[in-house]
C-alpha positions in Angstrom: 3.3 -50.5 -4.2 0.5 -52.4 -6.0 0.8 -52.0 -9.7 -2.2 -54.2 -10.5 -4.5 -51.2 -10.4 -4.4 -48.0 -12.5 -4.5 -45.9 -9.3 -3.2 -45.7 -5.8 -5.4 -44.9 -2.8 -3.6 -43.3 0.2 -5.1 -43.0 3.7 -4.4 -39.5 5.0 -4.9 -40.6 8.7 -2.2 -43.3 8.4 0.6 -40.9 7.5 2.6 -39.5 10.4 3.0 -35.8 11.1 6.7 -35.1 11.6 8.2 -32.0 13.2 10.3 -30.4 10.4 11.4 -26.9 9.7 9.5 -25.7 12.9 6.1 -27.1 12.1 4.2 -30.3 11.5 4.6 -31.8 8.0 2.6 -34.8 6.9 3.9 -36.3 3.6 1.0 -38.1 1.9 2.8 -39.1 -1.3 6.6 -39.0 -0.6 8.9 -39.4 -3.6 11.2 -41.8 -1.6 8.2 -44.2 -1.2 7.2 -44.4 -4.9 8.5 -45.7 -8.2 7.6 -42.4 -10.0 9.8 -40.5 -7.5 10.7 -37.6 -9.8 7.2 -36.5 -10.6 6.0 -34.7 -7.4 5.5 -35.1 -3.7 2.5 -34.0 -1.7 1.4 -33.5 1.9 -0.2 -31.2 4.5 1.5 -28.6 6.6 0.1 -28.1 10.2 1.0 -24.7 11.5 -0.1 -23.7 15.0 -1.1 -20.1 15.8 2.0 -17.8 16.0 4.2 -20.5 14.4 6.1 -20.5 11.0 8.3 -22.6 8.9 12.0 -21.7 8.6 12.6 -19.4 5.6 13.9 -21.6 2.8 14.4 -22.1 -0.9 13.9 -25.1 -3.2 16.5 -25.1 -5.9 14.7 -27.3 -8.4 11.1 -27.7 -7.2 8.2 -25.3 -7.5 5.8 -25.5 -4.6 2.0 -25.0 -4.6 -0.1 -24.4 -1.4 -3.9 -24.8 -1.1 -5.5 -23.6 2.2 -7.5 -26.4 3.8 -8.2 -25.0 7.3 -7.6 -21.7 9.0 -6.2 -18.4 7.7 -2.5 -18.7 7.0 0.0 -16.9 4.9 2.9 -17.8 2.7 5.6 -15.2 3.1 7.3 -14.9 -0.4 10.4 -12.7 -0.6 9.3 -10.9 2.5 5.7 -10.2 1.3 2.9 -12.0 3.2 0.5 -13.6 0.7 -2.9 -14.9 2.0 -3.5 -18.7 1.9 -6.9 -19.0 3.5 -9.0 -22.3 3.6 -10.9 -22.9 0.4 -10.0 -19.5 -1.0 -6.4 -19.4 -2.1 -3.9 -21.4 -4.2 -0.4 -20.0 -4.0 2.5 -21.1 -6.3 6.2 -20.4 -5.6 8.7 -21.0 -8.4 12.0 -22.7 -7.7 14.7 -20.4 -6.2 12.3 -18.1 -4.4 12.7 -17.6 -0.6 9.4 -18.4 1.2 7.9 -19.8 4.3 4.3 -20.6 5.5 3.1 -19.1 8.8 0.0 -18.8 10.9 -0.1 -15.1 11.9 -2.8 -15.7 14.6 -1.9 -15.6 18.2 -4.9 -17.9 19.2 -7.4 -19.9 17.4 -7.1 -22.7 14.9 -4.3 -24.5 13.3 -3.5 -23.4 9.7 -3.5 -26.5 7.4 -2.6 -26.4 3.8 -1.9 -29.0 1.1 1.4 -28.6 -0.6 2.8 -30.1 -3.8 6.4 -30.0 -4.9 7.0 -30.5 -8.6 9.3 -32.1 -9.4 9.7 -34.0 -6.1 12.1 -32.8 -3.5 15.4 -34.6 -3.7 18.5 -34.4 -1.5 20.1 -31.0 -1.7 17.0 -29.3 -3.1 15.9 -27.4 0.0 18.1 -25.0 2.0 17.5 -22.5 4.7 18.1 -18.8 3.9 18.5 -15.6 5.9 16.3 -12.5 5.4 18.4 -11.4 2.5 18.0 -14.8 0.8 21.6 -16.0 1.5 22.1 -19.6 2.4 22.5 -20.4 6.1 25.3 -23.0 6.6 24.4 -26.2 8.4 20.6 -25.8 8.3 18.0 -27.6 6.2 
């Protein structure tokens, strides 16, 4: 990391899209790659029509979503909350079961910016069942 400037410029197109939790996740600013690792991490989710993320909880991190493209939802404690492009900002506090999904059966990919604050650290995220109970062996 170049500390000679008071800012950092990240190229979105240079960051890989990884298959995680059932969807494409593109970390733009990942805590493991920065010196200020505890502040936050940020990226973009890519959810194809009919797909969703595994229901999960972040023990320590709050998560904010901002819709960039398409009409997605963030299901929070079983309630679908809209997260449409350029219309919605959704915040989920630590400890609350949630998962993003694209409820459409055809059409465009739902893309949303996410920010975890503080940054996700090992052991922060775990998969839960519909009642919010941890599912052993999944993350």
